[in-house]
DRENZA-510823 format. One record per residue (C-alpha): x, y, z; residue number from 1. Coordinates in nm, 4 decimals. Example, Ala and Ser with C-alpha at 12.3 -4.5 7.8 and 13.67 -1.06 7.14 Angstrom:
// residues 2
@u = 1.2300 v = -0.4500 w = 0.7800 resi = 1
@u = 1.3670 v = -0.1060 w = 0.7140 resi = 2
// end
This chain:
// residues 74
@u = 0.1523 v = -5.7781 w = -0.5367 resi = 1
@u = -0.1573 v = -5.5631 w = -0.5804 resi = 2
@u = -0.1610 v = -5.1858 w = -0.5728 resi = 3
@u = -0.4750 v = -5.0042 w = -0.4632 resi = 4
@u = -0.5431 v = -4.6360 w = -0.5219 resi = 5
@u = -0.6730 v = -4.4865 w = -0.1985 resi = 6
@u = -0.9471 v = -4.2280 w = -0.1650 resi = 7
@u = -0.7373 v = -4.0200 w = 0.0783 resi = 8
@u = -0.5325 v = -3.8611 w = -0.1993 resi = 9
@u = -0.7041 v = -3.8935 w = -0.5353 resi = 10
@u = -0.4700 v = -3.8089 w = -0.8208 resi = 11
@u = -0.7182 v = -3.6023 w = -1.0195 resi = 12
@u = -0.7687 v = -3.3328 w = -0.7494 resi = 13
@u = -0.5195 v = -3.0497 w = -0.6969 resi = 14
@u = -0.3412 v = -3.0509 w = -0.3615 resi = 15
@u = -0.3501 v = -2.6740 w = -0.3176 resi = 16
@u = -0.5882 v = -2.4048 w = -0.4361 resi = 17
@u = -0.3997 v = -2.1240 w = -0.6122 resi = 18
@u = -0.4459 v = -1.7739 w = -0.4735 resi = 19
@u = -0.6482 v = -1.5448 w = -0.6943 resi = 20
@u = -0.5272 v = -1.2130 w = -0.5547 resi = 21
@u = -0.3584 v = -1.0366 w = -0.2659 resi = 22
@u = -0.4491 v = -1.1447 w = 0.0834 resi = 23
@u = -0.6393 v = -0.9467 w = 0.3410 resi = 24
@u = -0.3294 v = -0.8079 w = 0.5152 resi = 25
@u = -0.1811 v = -0.6822 w = 0.1889 resi = 26
@u = -0.5101 v = -0.5141 w = 0.0942 resi = 27
@u = -0.5337 v = -0.3443 w = 0.4364 resi = 28
@u = -0.1748 v = -0.2193 w = 0.4141 resi = 29
@u = -0.2310 v = -0.0925 w = 0.0589 resi = 30
@u = -0.5455 v = 0.0910 w = 0.1712 resi = 31
@u = -0.3579 v = 0.2495 w = 0.4633 resi = 32
@u = -0.0758 v = 0.3611 w = 0.2327 resi = 33
@u = -0.3221 v = 0.5097 w = -0.0151 resi = 34
@u = -0.5042 v = 0.6962 w = 0.2631 resi = 35
@u = -0.1749 v = 0.8352 w = 0.3975 resi = 36
@u = -0.0727 v = 0.9479 w = 0.0488 resi = 37
@u = -0.4054 v = 1.1304 w = -0.0003 resi = 38
@u = -0.3645 v = 1.2970 w = 0.3413 resi = 39
@u = -0.0108 v = 1.4130 w = 0.2561 resi = 40
@u = -0.1301 v = 1.5510 w = -0.0775 resi = 41
@u = -0.4120 v = 1.7424 w = 0.0971 resi = 42
@u = -0.1665 v = 1.8893 w = 0.3491 resi = 43
@u = 0.0718 v = 1.9991 w = 0.0736 resi = 44
@u = -0.2141 v = 2.1520 w = -0.1270 resi = 45
@u = -0.3295 v = 2.3380 w = 0.1858 resi = 46
@u = 0.0249 v = 2.4640 w = 0.2475 resi = 47
@u = 0.0588 v = 2.5877 w = -0.1113 resi = 48
@u = -0.2854 v = 2.7529 w = -0.1081 resi = 49
@u = -0.2002 v = 2.9497 w = 0.2050 resi = 50
@u = 0.1495 v = 3.0486 w = 0.0893 resi = 51
@u = 0.1006 v = 3.2093 w = -0.2487 resi = 52
@u = -0.0308 v = 2.9140 w = -0.4462 resi = 53
@u = 0.2885 v = 2.8701 w = -0.6476 resi = 54
@u = 0.5248 v = 2.5759 w = -0.6366 resi = 55
@u = 0.8556 v = 2.7594 w = -0.6191 resi = 56
@u = 1.1964 v = 2.6356 w = -0.5104 resi = 57
@u = 1.1393 v = 2.7915 w = -0.1683 resi = 58
@u = 0.8002 v = 2.6213 w = -0.1371 resi = 59
@u = 0.9524 v = 2.2879 w = -0.2371 resi = 60
@u = 1.2263 v = 2.3204 w = 0.0256 resi = 61
@u = 0.9722 v = 2.4129 w = 0.2930 resi = 62
@u = 0.7499 v = 2.1166 w = 0.2003 resi = 63
@u = 1.0483 v = 1.8833 w = 0.2232 resi = 64
@u = 1.1463 v = 2.0317 w = 0.5566 resi = 65
@u = 0.7949 v = 2.0126 w = 0.7028 resi = 66
@u = 0.6605 v = 1.6898 w = 0.5606 resi = 67
@u = 0.9490 v = 1.4687 w = 0.4539 resi = 68
@u = 1.2240 v = 1.5238 w = 0.7092 resi = 69
@u = 1.0116 v = 1.4490 w = 1.0175 resi = 70
@u = 0.9755 v = 1.0692 w = 1.0555 resi = 71
@u = 0.7414 v = 1.1059 w = 1.3546 resi = 72
@u = 0.4965 v = 1.2963 w = 1.1306 resi = 73
@u = 0.4047 v = 0.9726 w = 0.9504 resi = 74
// end
C-alpha cells in the first residue's frame, strides 16, 4: 500500500499564525479607558483648584461622593 503526501496540508507549514499583539477591539477599549481616566483626573484637578488646592480629608470625601459614587457619571 502506497502513502502519498498531499499538497492540501503540507507538514512543514504552520496551521495557524500566532497573534503578535492585542486585537483591534482590545486596543479600542484600552484607548477608551485611558481617555476616561485622563478626563476623571482633569475633573478632580479642576475641583481641587477651585476648592483651595489642597487634598484634605474633606476634599477626598467630596471627590468620592461626586465622582466615584455616581455610576451614571461614567
